[in-house]
C-alpha positions as CSV (number, residue, x, y, z in Angstrom):
1,X,-0.1,0.0,-0.1
2,X,1.5,3.3,-1.0
3,X,2.0,6.0,1.8
4,X,-1.0,8.2,0.5
5,X,-3.2,5.3,0.4
6,X,-2.7,4.6,4.0
7,X,-4.9,6.0,6.6
8,X,-3.2,8.7,8.5
9,X,-3.4,9.3,12.4
10,X,-4.9,12.3,13.4
11,X,-3.1,14.7,15.6
12,X,-4.9,15.6,18.9
13,X,-5.5,19.0,17.7
14,X,-5.9,18.1,14.0
15,X,-9.5,18.7,12.3
16,X,-11.6,15.8,11.7
17,X,-15.2,15.4,10.4
18,X,-18.0,13.0,10.9
19,X,-20.9,12.9,8.4
20,X,-23.9,14.5,9.8
21,X,-22.4,15.9,12.8
22,X,-23.4,19.4,14.3
23,X,-21.9,22.4,12.7
24,X,-23.3,25.1,15.0
25,X,-20.1,25.2,17.2
26,X,-17.7,25.6,14.2
27,X,-15.5,28.7,13.8
28,X,-14.9,30.1,10.2
29,X,-11.3,28.7,10.6
30,X,-13.0,25.0,11.7
31,X,-15.0,25.2,8.6
32,X,-12.1,26.1,6.4
33,X,-10.0,23.3,7.8
34,X,-12.6,20.6,7.6
35,X,-13.3,21.7,4.0
36,X,-9.8,21.6,3.0
37,X,-9.6,18.0,4.7
38,X,-12.6,16.9,2.9
39,X,-11.0,18.0,-0.3
40,X,-8.0,16.1,0.2
41,X,-10.1,12.9,1.2
42,X,-12.2,13.3,-2.0
43,X,-9.2,13.6,-4.2
44,X,-7.6,10.4,-2.6
45,X,-11.0,8.4,-3.1
46,X,-10.9,9.7,-6.9
47,X,-7.4,8.5,-7.4
48,X,-8.0,5.0,-5.7
49,X,-11.4,4.8,-7.8
50,X,-9.4,5.5,-11.0
51,X,-6.8,3.0,-10.1
52,X,-9.3,0.5,-9.4
53,X,-11.2,1.0,-12.8
54,X,-8.0,0.8,-14.5
55,X,-7.1,-2.6,-12.9
56,X,-10.7,-3.9,-13.8
57,X,-10.4,-2.9,-17.4
58,X,-6.9,-4.2,-17.9
59,X,-8.3,-7.5,-16.3
60,X,-11.4,-7.7,-18.6
61,X,-8.7,-7.2,-21.6
62,X,-6.6,-10.0,-20.3
63,X,-9.7,-12.3,-20.1
64,X,-11.3,-11.1,-23.4
65,X,-8.4,-12.5,-25.2
């Protein structure tokens, strides 16, 4: 597993986000941190999805021959 694919431990002070959690107590800076964190996670998921799709396509090509 490549380093960027491994889950990263969160620092005690690092932002984290749970889907559906209350947003009422967040400051503007905390919103910005969480948005940045979620964007990075989305990018990571998109890269992993693209890699899996490429792998599946390659496997299909091998078995079609």
